[in-house]
N, C-alpha and C positions, 0 to 999 in steps of 0.2 A: 504494500500500500504506500509506504513512504517513497519508494522509488518511482511509483506511478505519479504521485503528487509532484515530485521534482521534475519528471519528464513533462508533465502537463503545464507547469508554471514557469519553468526556467528555459531560456533560449538555448539553442543548440551550441552556440559558441562557447558557453561556459557551463553547460548542463553537467558534463562529466565531473567537473570540479566539485560540485555538491554531492555527486554520487560517491566520490572518493571519501568525503567527510562522513557521509551516512554509513558507508561500509567500515569506516574506522571506529565508529562508536562501540560496536561489540568487542573489538580488540582492546580498546581502552578500558572498558568495564572488566575485561578479563584480567587486566593488570591491577585494577583498583579493588576488585571484589575480595580476594583473599585477605589482604591486610585490613581492609575495612571490616570484614566479618570477624576477624580476630579481635579487633578493638571492641566491637559491639558485644561479642560473646564474653569478654572479660567483665562487662557490666551486668548483662543478663543473658542467659543461655538462649532464651527465646527471642531476643531482640533482632537478630539478623532475619529471622523468619517474618517477624512483624514488618520490618522495613521492606522485605521482598513482596509481601502481600499488599502493602500500601503502594509500592511502585506499580504493581500489576493493576491495581484498582485505578490509579491515576492514568495509566495507559489506556484502559478501557474507556474512561470518561473522555479522554482526548479523541479517541476514535469515534465515539458517539457524537461529539460536538464538532467534529471536523467538517468544514464546509466543502462543497463540491469544488474540485480543483479544475475540472475540464470546463472550458468556456463553451457554452452552447450557442450554436448558430441556427438560423432558421432553416438551413438545409445542410445535409451532410455532404462531405466531399465524395466524389464518385469512386475513388480508389484510395487504397492506403499508400500507394507508391509516391515517393517524393524524390527518389534518388537520381533519376535521369532528367537532366534539363533538356529543353527543346533545342535542337541543333541550330535553329534559326534565331534563337534568343541570345542576347549578350550574356557574358559571364556575370554572376552575381556573388556577393560576399556573404559571410556568415551573418552580418547584420541584416541583410535582406531576408535570410532564411528565418531569422528570429521574429520577423513581423507576422502578426496574425493575418491569415488569409481571409478576405472578405467573403461573406456567404454568397455573393453574386458571382464571384470569379473563382474557379478552382485553382489550386496551386500550379505554379509553372512546372513543366516536366511531368505532369500527371498522366497516367495511362488510363484510358477510358474502358479498357476491356475487362476490368475487374469491378465487381459491385462494391458498394459502400457497406459500412458496418450494419449488421442486422438489428433492427429495433426490438425484435422479439427474442426473449431470453431462450425460448425453446430451440432457436436456431443458432446457438452458440458455436456449434461445430462448423457452420458456414463461414464464420469469421476466421476460425483457425485455418480452414482450407485456403482462404484468401491470403492469410499471412504466409503460409507455406509456399504459395505461388510467387511470392515476392522474390525477385532475383537477388541472391546473396543471403537471404534470410535462412535457408536451410543450412548453410555453413555456420551461421551464428548459432542455430539450434544444436549443431554438431559440437560446437565448443561448449555450449551450456551442458551437454551430456558428458563429454569426455573429461572435462576439467574436474567436476566432482567425482567422477569415477576414479581418476588418478589420485585425487587428494584423500580418498578414503583410507589409503594405506597409512596416513599419518596417525590415525586412531590407534594403530598397533605399536606406535613408538614407545608407549609407556610399558607395554609388556616386553618389547624388545630390550629396553634398558634394564628391566627387572630380571629377565632371563639371562642376558648376555653379560651384564655388568653388575649384577647383584644389587641393583638399586632398591631401596625401600620405598614404600608408598609415599612417604613424606618428601623424599628426594625428587620424585617425578613431577612435583609442582614446578620445579625449575624448568621443565620442558615446556609447560604452558606459558611461563614467563618469556622464554626465548622466542617461541613462535609468535606470541602476542606482541612482543617488542618489535620484531621485524615487520609485522603487519601494521602496527600503529605508525611506525616510522614511514612506511611507504604510503599509506592511505591518508594520513593526517598531515604529514609534513612535506615529504619529497614531491609526490605527484601533484597535489593541489598547487604548490608553489611553482613547479615546473610548468604546469598547465597555464597558470596565470601569466608567467613570463613569456612563454612561447606564443600564447594567444595575443598578447599585446604587440608582439613582433610580427604578427600577420600569418602565423601558421594556422591552417584550417583545423578545426576540432576533429574532424574525421581522420585526417592524416595523423594527428597526434594519438588518437585512440588506437589506430592500427599499429603504430610503433610501440605503444605501451603494451598492447596485447602480445606482440612478438617478443619483446624483451622480457616480459613477465613469465611467459611460458618457458623461455630459455633459462631464466633464473630458477624456475621450478625444477627443470631437468638437472641443473647443477646441484640443487639441494637434495634431490632423491638419490643421485649418484653418490654424493657424500654420505648420505645415510647408509647406503649399501656397503660402502667401504669403511665405515666407522670402526675403529679398533680401540678407541678411548672415549670416555664419556663426554669430554669437551667437544669432540667432533660431532656428537649427536646434537649438542646444544647449538653449535655453529650451523649445522645442516638445517635444523628447525628454524633458526633465525633467517637463513637464506630462503627457505620455503615461505616464511612469512612475508618476505619482501615481494613475493610473486602475487600477493593478494590483490594487487592493483589491476589484475587482468579482468576480474569479474565486473567491477564498476565501469572500466573502460569499454568492455564488451556491451554492457547495458547502454552506455551513452552512444556507442556506434549503432546499435540496433534500433534504438528509438529515433535516431536521426534519419533512418531509412524509410520510416513509415509516418503516416498522419497521426496526429495526437489522439484522434478518436479511437485508435486501435491500441493505445498504450496499456489499458487495463487487460484486454484480451492477451496481449503479448506477455505481460508479466505473469498472468495466470497460467498460460501454457508453458512458460519457462519454469515455473515452480513444479509443474507436473513432470517435465523432462528431468529436472534435477532429482526429484523423488525417485523416478525410474532408475536413474544412474546409481543412486544409493542402494536401491533394492537389488540391483544386479551386482554392483561392486562390493557390497558388504560381504556376502558369502564367498565371492571369488577371492577377494583379498585375504579373508580369514583362512581359506584353504591354502593359499600360497604362503601365508605366514607360518602355517603349521609345518611346512617342509623343514626338516632338520631337527625337529623337536623330539624325536624318538630317542629312547635310552638316556633320558636326562640331559640331552644336549640342547643348546640354545638354538633359536631360530636363525636361519641363514639369511633372512631378510629378502627373500626372493620378491616379495610384494613391492619393495621399493624399486627394484629393477624393472618390474612390469609397469609401475607408475611412470618411471622415466621413459620407458619405451612408448607408452600410450601418449605421453606429452610430446615426445619427439614426432610421433605420427600426426598428432594434432597440429604441430608447428608446420610440418610439411604440407598438409592439406590446406592450412590457412594461408601459407605463402602462395600456394598454387591458385587459390581463389582471389586473394587480394592483388595479385599481379596481373589478373585478367582485366 
């Protein structure tokens, strides 16, 4: 819902910058929650739970009182496609893209062969089919599927450190801090600042999103390879920190995807993306668990094959993404 609101209300030239900040909030709370909970529990054992319930209640009230973010026009656009400009029309800048399209005139570069969003809820599948027909969007869906599939192996790092390096349960907390530290640095500091500077210098938002996706996927490969080759506990911490630096891929992909379609399709887009990510977790969880169990027989530690598979899946995704983005 939050990403849909940002996509509806923020212009394309700086939309991804806000998505970085939204994506960084859970990582910041991961850093803050353990010490804050410890301080609260020293006062009252039940106090952290009361704070959590209060925060959830406040979130529910915000959702209920949240106004509609999508600006309604008297007529819907004929198509979700915004990506291809008309060959006879002059080039236009990000500022032109950010302007609201008047209801009397469809957006430039629009394709009339696809229908507009369905007003009837029972025809939700029709809107999904329209989105899948969008040139380039199937590759974005592929990234939304394979990135969570590869990242599932990080859930087994705690067991990997426990089995292979005899870490206790309390020590594995440092693994969460390492990963959240890298993620917070990338999504809250580095990428928003980089996006702001390059945008002021005239670099188009879509080009920046493409490069961030490529670099983030490459960083993830380096992190998974280092996890596989770890022979000391500090290498695991470094590998998770590097993997955390790759978390900028998802908000960059969200910004790129929303820039390809009309705003009236944003809600359908993020709903379908959530379904795709759930499917990736349902498939990847048992698969990575089976791969992680390799080498655990006779009291031996895991060989970490799941990390190699994650690196391979990410490399395959990079190859496919380069092939698409170069077209």
